C-alpha positions as CSV (number, residue, x, y, z in Angstrom):
1,M,0.0,0.0,0.0
2,P,1.4,3.4,-0.9
3,S,2.7,5.4,2.1
4,T,0.4,8.3,1.3
5,L,-2.7,6.2,1.4
6,R,-1.5,4.5,4.7
7,T,-1.1,7.9,6.3
8,L,-4.6,9.0,5.3
9,L,-6.2,5.9,6.7
10,T,-4.3,6.2,10.0
11,T,-5.4,9.8,10.4
12,A,-9.0,9.0,9.7
13,L,-9.0,6.1,12.2
14,C,-7.5,8.2,15.0
15,A,-10.1,10.9,14.3
16,M,-12.9,8.3,14.6
17,L,-11.6,6.8,17.9
18,G,-11.2,10.3,19.3
19,A,-14.8,11.1,18.6
20,V,-16.0,7.9,20.2
21,M,-13.9,8.4,23.4
22,G,-15.2,11.9,23.6
23,S,-18.7,10.7,23.5
24,W,-18.1,8.3,26.4
25,K,-16.5,11.0,28.6
26,Q,-19.2,13.6,27.9
27,P,-22.5,11.9,27.1
28,A,-25.0,14.1,25.4
29,Q,-27.8,15.4,27.6
30,N,-31.2,16.6,26.6
31,P,-32.6,19.7,28.3
32,E,-34.8,17.6,30.7
33,S,-31.9,15.4,31.9
34,A,-29.7,18.5,32.3
35,K,-32.4,20.0,34.6
36,S,-32.5,16.7,36.6
37,S,-28.8,16.8,37.0
38,E,-28.8,20.3,38.4
39,A,-31.6,19.4,40.8
40,S,-29.9,16.2,42.1
41,P,-26.2,16.9,42.9
42,A,-23.8,13.9,42.6
43,P,-23.3,11.9,45.8
44,A,-20.1,12.6,47.8
45,A,-17.2,10.3,47.1
46,V,-16.8,7.3,49.5
47,T,-13.5,7.6,51.3
48,S,-13.7,4.3,53.2
49,V,-15.8,1.1,53.2
50,K,-16.9,-0.2,56.6
51,E,-16.8,-4.0,56.8
52,L,-20.3,-5.4,57.5
53,P,-20.5,-7.7,60.6
54,S,-20.1,-11.3,59.9
55,K,-23.1,-13.5,60.3
56,P,-22.7,-16.4,62.7
57,P,-22.4,-19.8,61.1
58,P,-25.2,-22.4,61.8
59,F,-25.0,-23.6,65.4
60,V,-23.3,-27.0,65.6
61,S,-22.0,-26.9,69.2
62,V,-21.1,-24.5,72.0
63,T,-17.4,-25.1,71.3
64,A,-17.7,-24.2,67.6
65,S,-19.7,-21.1,68.3
66,M,-17.3,-19.9,70.9
67,E,-14.4,-20.4,68.5
68,W,-16.2,-18.2,66.0
69,V,-16.8,-15.5,68.7
70,K,-13.2,-15.6,69.7
71,R,-12.1,-15.1,66.1
72,Q,-14.4,-12.2,65.7
73,M,-13.2,-10.6,68.9
74,E,-9.6,-10.9,67.7
75,K,-10.7,-8.8,64.7
76,G,-12.0,-6.2,67.0
77,D,-15.7,-7.1,66.8
78,F,-16.5,-7.3,70.5
79,E,-20.3,-7.4,69.9
80,A,-20.2,-10.5,67.7
81,A,-21.6,-12.6,70.5
82,E,-24.8,-10.7,70.4
83,L,-25.5,-12.1,66.9
84,L,-25.8,-15.5,68.4
85,F,-28.5,-14.4,70.9
86,R,-30.8,-12.9,68.3
87,Q,-34.0,-14.8,67.5
88,E,-33.0,-15.4,63.8
89,A,-29.9,-17.2,64.9
90,G,-32.1,-20.2,65.8
91,L,-30.6,-21.1,69.2
92,T,-32.7,-22.9,71.7
93,L,-32.9,-21.5,75.3
94,E,-30.7,-24.3,76.5
95,Q,-28.1,-23.5,73.9
96,R,-28.2,-19.7,74.7
97,L,-27.7,-20.6,78.4
98,D,-24.7,-22.8,77.6
99,M,-23.3,-20.0,75.4
100,A,-23.8,-17.5,78.2
101,E,-21.9,-19.7,80.6
102,Q,-19.0,-20.0,78.2
103,L,-18.9,-16.3,77.5
104,L,-18.8,-15.6,81.3
105,R,-15.8,-17.9,81.5
106,N,-14.1,-15.7,78.9
107,Y,-15.0,-12.6,80.9
108,R,-11.6,-11.0,80.7
109,R,-11.8,-11.0,76.9
110,M,-15.3,-9.7,76.7
111,E,-16.9,-6.2,76.9
112,P,-18.8,-6.3,80.3
113,R,-21.7,-4.2,78.9
114,V,-22.2,-6.7,76.0
115,L,-22.3,-9.5,78.5
116,A,-24.8,-7.6,80.7
117,R,-27.1,-7.1,77.7
118,L,-26.9,-10.7,76.7
119,L,-27.7,-12.0,80.2
120,L,-30.6,-9.5,80.6
121,S,-32.0,-10.8,77.3
122,L,-32.4,-14.3,78.8
123,P,-35.7,-15.3,80.5
124,E,-35.9,-14.5,84.2
125,G,-34.9,-17.4,86.4
126,D,-32.3,-18.8,88.7
127,A,-29.7,-19.3,85.9
128,R,-29.9,-15.7,84.8
129,S,-29.8,-14.4,88.3
130,R,-26.7,-16.5,89.1
131,M,-24.9,-15.4,86.0
132,L,-25.7,-11.7,86.5
133,N,-24.4,-12.1,90.1
134,Q,-21.2,-13.6,88.8
135,L,-20.7,-10.9,86.1
136,F,-21.3,-8.0,88.4
137,F,-19.1,-9.5,91.2
138,Q,-16.2,-9.7,88.8
139,W,-17.0,-6.3,87.1
140,A,-17.5,-4.4,90.4
141,S,-14.3,-6.0,91.8
142,D,-12.3,-4.9,88.8
143,D,-13.8,-1.5,88.1
144,A,-16.4,-0.5,90.6
145,D,-16.9,2.9,89.0
146,D,-17.7,1.4,85.6
147,A,-20.0,-1.3,87.0
148,M,-21.9,1.4,88.9
149,R,-22.3,3.5,85.8
150,C,-23.9,0.6,84.1
151,L,-26.3,0.0,87.1
152,E,-27.1,3.7,87.3
153,G,-28.2,3.7,83.7
154,M,-30.6,0.8,84.1
155,P,-34.3,1.8,84.4
156,A,-35.8,1.3,87.9
157,E,-38.2,-1.4,86.5
158,Q,-35.3,-3.5,85.4
159,L,-33.4,-3.0,88.7
160,K,-36.4,-4.6,90.5
161,K,-35.5,-7.9,88.9
162,F,-31.7,-7.5,89.3
163,P,-29.7,-9.4,91.9
164,L,-27.3,-7.2,93.8
165,H,-25.9,-9.6,96.4
166,N,-22.3,-9.9,95.0
167,T,-21.7,-6.3,94.0
168,G,-21.0,-5.3,97.6
169,L,-17.2,-5.9,97.6
170,G,-16.7,-3.5,94.7
171,L,-19.4,-0.9,95.4
172,S,-18.3,-0.5,99.0
173,R,-15.2,1.1,97.7
174,L,-17.2,4.0,96.2
175,P,-18.3,7.1,98.2
176,A,-21.3,6.3,100.4
177,E,-23.3,9.2,98.9
178,R,-23.1,7.8,95.5
179,V,-24.2,4.3,96.6
180,L,-27.1,5.7,98.6
181,A,-28.2,7.8,95.6
182,F,-28.3,4.7,93.5
183,A,-30.1,2.8,96.3
184,A,-32.9,5.4,96.2
185,K,-33.9,3.9,92.8
186,L,-34.3,0.4,94.3
187,D,-37.4,-1.1,95.9
188,D,-37.2,-2.6,99.4
189,R,-36.1,-6.0,98.0
190,G,-33.3,-4.5,96.0
191,R,-32.1,-2.4,98.9
192,A,-32.1,-5.6,101.1
193,F,-30.0,-7.4,98.5
194,L,-27.6,-4.5,98.2
195,A,-27.3,-4.3,102.0
196,E,-26.6,-8.0,102.2
197,G,-23.8,-7.7,99.7
198,L,-22.3,-4.7,101.5
199,A,-22.4,-6.4,104.8
200,G,-20.7,-9.5,103.4
201,S,-17.8,-7.4,102.0
202,V,-16.7,-6.1,105.4
203,D,-14.2,-8.9,106.2
204,E,-12.8,-8.9,102.7
205,L,-12.0,-5.1,102.7
206,G,-10.6,-5.1,106.2
207,S,-12.5,-1.9,107.0
208,W,-16.1,-1.3,107.7
209,S,-16.3,2.4,108.3
210,N,-17.5,3.3,104.7
211,T,-19.8,0.2,104.6
212,S,-21.4,1.0,107.9
213,A,-22.2,4.5,106.7
214,M,-23.9,3.0,103.6
215,L,-25.9,0.5,105.8
216,A,-26.9,3.3,108.2
217,G,-28.1,5.3,105.2
218,L,-30.1,2.4,103.9
219,N,-31.9,2.2,107.2
220,L,-33.4,-1.3,106.6
221,K,-35.6,-3.1,109.0
222,P,-34.8,-6.8,109.5
223,D,-37.7,-8.3,107.6
224,G,-37.8,-11.2,105.1
225,E,-34.7,-11.2,103.0
226,A,-33.1,-8.4,104.9
227,V,-32.8,-10.4,108.2
228,S,-29.4,-11.8,107.2
229,T,-27.9,-8.4,106.6
230,E,-27.5,-7.5,110.3
231,W,-26.3,-11.1,111.0
232,V,-23.7,-11.0,108.3
233,L,-22.5,-7.6,109.3
234,A,-22.1,-8.7,112.9
235,V,-20.2,-11.8,111.8
236,N,-17.7,-9.9,109.8
237,M,-17.3,-7.1,112.3
238,T,-16.7,-9.6,115.1
239,R,-14.0,-11.3,113.1
240,L,-12.2,-7.9,112.6
241,A,-12.8,-6.1,115.8
242,P,-14.9,-7.9,118.6
243,A,-14.8,-4.9,120.9
244,E,-16.2,-2.6,118.2
245,A,-18.8,-5.1,117.3
246,E,-19.9,-5.3,120.9
247,A,-20.2,-1.4,121.0
248,Y,-22.2,-1.5,117.8
249,I,-24.6,-4.0,119.2
250,A,-25.0,-2.1,122.5
251,A,-25.8,1.1,120.6
252,E,-28.5,-0.5,118.5
253,S,-31.9,0.4,119.9
254,D,-34.1,-1.5,117.4
255,P,-35.0,-4.9,119.0
256,A,-35.2,-6.8,115.8
257,R,-31.8,-5.4,114.5
258,R,-30.2,-6.0,117.9
259,A,-31.4,-9.6,117.8
260,E,-29.8,-10.3,114.5
261,L,-26.6,-8.5,115.4
262,L,-26.4,-10.4,118.6
263,G,-27.0,-13.7,116.7
264,G,-24.1,-12.9,114.4
265,Y,-21.8,-12.1,117.3
266,A,-22.9,-15.3,119.1
267,W,-22.1,-17.3,115.9
268,I,-18.5,-16.3,115.8
269,A,-18.1,-16.6,119.6
270,G,-19.5,-20.1,119.3
271,V,-17.0,-21.3,116.7
272,D,-14.5,-22.2,119.4
273,D,-16.9,-22.3,122.3
274,P,-20.3,-23.6,121.3
275,V,-21.8,-23.2,124.8
276,R,-20.8,-19.5,125.0
277,G,-22.4,-19.0,121.6
278,I,-25.6,-20.6,122.8
279,L,-25.6,-18.6,126.0
280,L,-25.3,-15.4,124.0
281,D,-28.2,-16.6,121.8
282,A,-30.2,-16.9,125.0
283,Q,-30.0,-13.1,125.4
284,I,-32.0,-12.5,122.3
285,E,-35.4,-11.1,123.3
286,S,-37.5,-12.3,120.4
287,G,-38.6,-15.9,121.0
288,K,-38.8,-16.8,117.3
289,M,-35.4,-15.4,116.5
290,R,-33.9,-16.9,119.6
291,E,-35.1,-20.4,118.7
292,G,-33.8,-20.0,115.1
293,H,-30.3,-19.1,116.4
294,F,-30.4,-21.9,119.0
295,R,-31.2,-24.4,116.2
296,R,-28.4,-23.1,114.0
297,H,-25.9,-23.3,116.8
298,V,-26.8,-26.7,118.1
299,N,-27.0,-28.3,114.6
300,A,-23.6,-26.9,113.8
301,W,-22.2,-28.3,117.0
302,L,-23.8,-31.7,116.3
303,S,-22.1,-31.8,112.9
304,T,-18.6,-31.0,114.2
305,D,-18.6,-32.8,117.6
306,R,-21.7,-35.0,118.0
307,A,-20.8,-36.7,121.3
308,A,-20.0,-33.4,123.1
309,A,-23.2,-31.7,121.8
310,L,-25.4,-34.7,122.9
311,A,-23.8,-34.8,126.3
312,W,-24.5,-31.1,126.7
313,L,-28.1,-31.5,125.6
314,R,-28.6,-34.2,128.3
315,G,-27.2,-31.9,131.0
316,D,-28.8,-29.4,133.4
317,E,-27.5,-26.3,131.6
318,A,-29.3,-27.3,128.4
319,A,-32.5,-28.0,130.4
320,Q,-32.4,-24.4,131.8
321,I,-31.8,-22.7,128.4
322,L,-33.8,-24.8,125.9
323,S,-37.4,-25.7,126.2
324,P,-38.4,-29.4,126.5
325,E,-39.8,-29.3,122.9
326,Q,-36.5,-27.9,121.6
327,R,-34.5,-30.6,123.3
328,A,-36.9,-33.3,122.1
329,A,-36.6,-32.1,118.5
330,F,-32.8,-32.3,118.6
331,F,-32.8,-35.8,120.0
332,R,-35.4,-37.0,117.5
333,S,-33.4,-35.6,114.6
334,N,-30.5,-37.7,115.8
335,G,-32.5,-40.9,116.2
336,L,-32.3,-40.9,120.0
337,E,-34.9,-41.2,122.8
338,V,-36.2,-38.0,124.3
339,V,-34.6,-37.0,127.6
340,R,-37.1,-35.7,130.1
């Protein structure tokens, strides 16, 4: 082909390609489409793409599901476990409870608030209460301020069904004013549980001044579930400082509270000297409470030194302290003849 003809063909082909490319870059617009473009500005450019959360695989076993959760947490997705608890995941209640147990065992790797939400999503019952107790015991012990912020954010209606027994060790480290402000949101049952936990923390902290201020502010009457609060407080105070416990009991003017405090003091006194503990129980004014503490003391003695306890029950001192019916009940429970 002559060179002149080749040059002309090449020039024509380039011109055609240029026209086509220009039409791709700048498509023709009719007047209507132009107006539409002006009315609807182009969307902003996407600078990053957020990875969508992974869906949990079909449930095969607790172990397999936990492995998936751990892998997701390693990627920074600390809420992955919540996907397993949604209704569409198809887990049965038993499987959800098993998963919750496993997640609690991995508490150190979990976000406590996520665990709290998961547990609160379970049906009410002993299993849920036990796991919530365990979670908040660990959480309040590690970071009382953070655990309290979570509790403070809960609605009062939810707190009515919330167990607070094991939060005492952690919450007792907070200012008494803050704990009492939180307690104002609770009903009588909730305050009784909180007081029980606070009283039980005294011996672990080695100091009861802050805790006693909280308990004084709660101003609970020994009634129902709150009965053990005064008893537990006296037990722990007696272990730490017997003289201060005695002064605390002597200063208590409420008969019911004093009875429970005296019963706790007597329990510790009776560990090494059962007879002294029983004699202290005899000082309790309320007959019903006195009998309850007698029963607790004598049964404990029978379980640790049966021969010595039975010998005392047969003696004159027991006859002066215990009623004939009480002594007969102890003998019958041990398969022995009643001593008159």
